[in-house]
N, C-alpha and C positions, 0 to 999 in steps of 0.2 A: 359127173358129181352127184352125190346122193342128195335126195329131196331134203329141204329143211325148211323150217319156219322163220329162223333168224340167221343173220351172218354171226352176230356176235351176242351172246347172252351174258350179262353181268350179274352175278349173284351176290346181292347186298348192296344197298344205295345208300350206304353212308359217306364219310369223306372220302375214302379211297374208291368206293365204286361210283360214286358221282363224278369224281376226277378222271377216273378211267372211262367212263361212258362218254363224257365231255369231248375228251381227246380223241377217241375212236370216231365219234362223230364229226369233229372237225377235220381229223385227218382224212375221212373220206370224201368231205366236202372240198377240202383243198385238191384233192386228187380228181374232182370232178366224177366221183363215183357215187353209186347209190347203194349203200348198206343198210340192212335192218337191224338197227341196234335196239335191243331190249335190255332194260334193267328190272331185275327182280327183287323184291323185299317183302319179308313176312309182316312187317309192320303195318298196322292201319295209317299211322301217322309217321312220315319219314324224318330222318335227322335228329333222333332223340338224344344222341351222345354229341353232336353239334350245338344242340340247343342248351344242354347243361353243362357245357364246358367253359370253362374259366368264371365260373359262378354266374353263368346266364349270358356271359359277354363274349365266349369264343376266343379263347388265344389262338389265334390263326398260324403264327409261328412265332420264331425267336429271331432277334437280330444277327446273332452269330450260331450257325449251326455247325456242329462238328461231329464226326463219327465216334469221337471220344464220349459224347454225352449218352452214347447208347449202349445197351448190353444185349446178349443173345448171341447172335451171329458173329462172326469176326468184323473187327472195326472195317479192314480193308474192303470186304463185301459190302458192308453198310454204305461206306463211303463211296463206292463206284455209283450206287443208286443215286444217292443224294446229288452227287455232282451232276447227274443228268436234268435235274430241275432244282437249281439251287433256290436259295432264300430270295434272291432278286427277281427270278422269274416268278416266284409266289406272288410278290408284291405287283408284279405288272400284271398278272393274271388277274387278281381281283380288283386291280385299279379299273383294267378293262370292263370289267363287270359292273362297276360303280360303286365298288366299295375301296374306300380310302382306309388304309392301317394307319396307326398311330404307335409309336414306339414310347413304353414306359421305362422308368429307371432300372427295373430288373432286365431289361432287354425284350421283355414280351411286347409282341405285337398284336393288338387289338383293333377290331373296326372302330372307327372314329363315333359310330352311333352308340357304342357301348352295348350293342345287341345281338346277340347270336344270331336271332332270326335274320338279320340283314345278310349275313353270310349263307345261311341256309336257302334263303328266298333267290339269292343271286345264282347259287349253284344249281337250283331248281330250273330257274329261268334260262340258265346256259344250256342245261340238258335239253331242254324243249327247243332252243335254238339249234342245237346241233342235231335234231330230228331223232333224238333218243325217246323211246317208248318207255314210259314209266308205269309198272304194273305192281300195284300193292293193295291190299296184302296178297302176295303170291309167295307161298311157302314151298321152297324145294325141299321135297322130302326124299329124293334120292337122286343120284345123277349116275349114269354109265356111258361108256363109250360104245357106241353102235356104229361099227364101221368107220365113215369118215366124218360122222356126226356125233354130238353128245346128245342124249335123250334126258331130259329133266322132267321129273314127275313131280305134282303138287301132292299136298296132303289130301286134296279133294279129288284126285284122280285126273285132274287136267295134265297135259304135257307139251313140252316145247322141245323141238329139235333145233339145235344150233351148230353152226360148223366150228365156232370158236366159243371158249367160255372164259371168263375172268372172275376168278373167285375172290371175292371180297366181304367174306362173311363176318370178319371180326374174330376175335377170340372167345373169351370166356367172362369177360369184365362186363358188368351192367346187363345180366341177362334179360332183364325186363325191355331193354332196348331191341332185343333180338339176338344178340352176339350170346349165345349160350352154349357154344361148343360144337353146334351142328357142322359147321365148316370144316372142323377137323376131320368129323366122320366121313364127309365128301372127299377130303383130301386122301384119306387113307384108302377109301373104295377105289380112287384113281392110282394107287399106287405110291403114294406119298408116305413118308415117317412123319410121325410129330416128335418133338423132343421127349426123352423120359420123364421130365417134368414140367409140368404146365401149373403156373402158379399166379395168384393175385399180384399185381404191381402197382405203384403208386396208390397205396391203400393206407389207412390209418393203422396205428399199432395199439393192440390192447395190453394191459398190464394187470398184475395182481394187485387189486385196488387196497387189498388188506397189507400189502407190504411196502407201499410206497406214499408219499404224500402227494404225488402228481394228482389224482381226482379232486383234492381239496382246493388245487389253484384252478380249476376249470374256468376257462375264459381269458387265461393270462397267456400273453404270447410274447417270446423273446428270441432275439438270436442266439443260437446254440449251435454246437458241433456235435452230431452224433456218429458214433463210431461202432463199426462191427467187427469182433475178435472172435477168434478160434477159443475154444477150452484151454488152449495153451499159451494163449495171450497174443497170437499172430494177428497183425491188424490186416483186415480184409477190404474194407471200404469206409470213407468217412464222408460227410457233407456238412457244411456250415450253412444254415439258411434259418428262416423264421420257423419256429417250434411253438405248436399250440398246446397247451395243456388241457384236457377234457376230462369229463367224468369217467371215461373209459380208458384213458390212456395218451397217447400222444398224436398229434395232425398237425396239418400244416406242411410246406414245401420240404422242409428236412426230413421229417419222419417218413414222408410219403416216398421222397427219393430213395431212402435206405432200405425201405421195406423189403424189395425184392432180394436185395443182397444178403438182408437178414434171414428172409425165408428160404434161401438157397443154402446159407451157411449151416442152418438149423437142421437140413434134411440129411446132411453127413455127420454132423456134430450137433446133436441135441442141446447139448449146453453151451453152444456158442452165445456170446453175450453181446448187448447192446449197452453202450456207455455214453454218458452225457457231460461235456463241458459247458458249464452255463455261463462261463466267460471265455469265449472262444479266442480272444487275442491273449489269454493268460495261459500259463503253464502251472503244475503243481509248485514248482521250485518259485515262481514269481510270485503266486498267491502266498505260499508260506513265507516267504521273504517280505511281503506286504504286511500279513499279520504280525510278523515278529516286529516289525517297526511302528506298530500302532501307538505304542505308549499308553497314554489316559485315554485315547480313542477306544470306542468299543468294537466288536466284530459286526454288530448291526449297523453302526455308523459307516463302516467300510462298505460293507455289502449295500446298502442305500445309495451309494454313490454309483453303483453298476448295475443294479437290479431293482425291480419292482419290492416294494417292502414286504409283500406277502410271500414271496419267494425268498427273500432274504431270512426272513424269521422262519421259515419251513426248513431251510437249509441249517440254521443255528439248531434247531428242535431235532432234525435229523442225526446231526452230530454230537448232540447231548452237550451244547455249548451255551452257556448263559450269554444271550446276546447283549446284556448291558454290563457284562464285566470288562473292566478295562484291559486293553490288549496285553499290557506288562504284567497282568496277573494271571494270564491264558496259560495252563498246564500244557507242556510240549506236545503230549498225545493228543489233548484235545486240539490243539490248533493244527496238527498235521490231518487228523480225522476231519475237520472242517476244511481244510485245503482239498483233501481227496474228494469229499462231497461236492465241493464247488466245480472242480476240473476234471474228475474221474469218476462220476456216480454211476454204479451200474443200475440199469432198469429192470425190474422183474417182468420180463416180456411173458405174455401167455398166448400170443398170436397175433393176429390181424382180424381186420372186420369183414373180410371174406369177399367174394365175387360181386355182391350186391353193393359194395361201396367202392370196389377198386376201378380204377380209372383205365387200366390197360391191363394187358396180358403178358406175362413173362413165359417165353415159350412158343412153340408153334411149328410150322414148316421150316426146316432148316434152309437157309440161303444155299448152301451148297448142292441142293437139289433144283435150282432155279437158274437159268441162264440170265444173269443180271444185266445184260445188253437189252433184253426184251422182256423180263421176267416170265418167260415162258418156261413151263415145268420140262425138266431133263428127263422125266421118267414117263410123261404123258403128253406127247404133242398135240398142240391146240389149246391146251391147258395154259392159262396165264395166272398169276397170284399176285395180289396186292393188298397192302394195309397191315392191319394187327394179326392176321393169320399167319403171318410170316414170323419167324423167330427173331424178332427185333422190338425192344421196348426201349424209350427214352426217358430221361428225366422229365420232370414236371416243367412246363414253361412255353410249350407249342412245338416240342421237338417230336411227339407222336403224330400231330398233325403234320408237320412237314415230310415225316416218312410216308403218310398217307397220301399228301399231294405229290411226292416224288415218285414212289413206286406204282400210284395210280397213272401218273403221266405216262410213265414208260410203258407200262402194261398195256393201257388203252390205245397209245399211238402204235406199238408194235403189232397189236392183234389185228388193227385195222390195215395196217399195212401187208399183214399176211394174208388176210381175207381178200383184199383187194387182188394180190397176186394170184391167190386160188381161183378168183372170178375170172381173171385173164386167162388162165391156163384151161 
């Protein structure tokens, strides 16, 4: 066996990295073996993404996690990993760490303390209990395979030799937290491909403020349906969820969920569009019919029954409809224009708020380059990958954390088992 400083080096001590390190340490303890496990992170303070998640409360997971809530690699591949550490196991894991989770009406699970720091402290404590050595700031500048070990060099010239490496660096979202794309370069250096497109996901959408009334409604939130369509009208994806109007465009769960699909659509079809239905339970036909039946009632009176007044008036103005005109006097063309504005209004999208505001990365290492039973690389033996560096991104609501917990569990457990087997040899 080659000389080494560590049996397992985990690069990145975020959600996936901490879970991988904890599970590796526990697997060694359960086997009665002594493994040196080090977790390296470039940040001075660990857990930045955990601390800002869920508005500082940390949306740990969701009550019902299904592979259909994810994009990127194939649903079957994603499901295979999720099944190895399902939501029930996540709840039990955190309960045993002293973190009780509560379910909110949306299905999201948060710590009962409503404090993300509760989650982070529990993970750090569990890592120490599992005999994991946390080193930070320790910035991995390069990684090479040197015979039977990996050599990790820091940006200040330090080095660590490890028999196995678990790459948990994240993608490119929130680069100030440390996930600035460096992990992609490390994966490439070890033979992996990165998807052709790597884009911000779960990010707010920006609009042409001169072409829409949305910025004038800043602070207003409603339930709405957002839909991405190609330039030929083909429907690509839609979500119905809370939508927040802002000074720059649209934010909130609905816009953030749709953002990755919109960005991908616009890569191939620059004029692919985003459309909004402000009354998700209604269609153009049903609204047109309701407007025809107003009689003496006004369009504004009708809209006030369903929407905030500011939005109701903005829609009338957008459609050039007198909000106080009795419905019976509303011209046919004006009525149909208003019905379209309510249920099928195009949004003049200019882009999104970018990596500094994105919660997750769309793209990364394809899962077909990874053995999903162990999260070990198929192209670089001894390397495991977990978390956001993989080509997997989920909806808002705890799905991305569940991927981190599940993939970290699989990678950490398998890495330890392989390291133990190597020790026996």
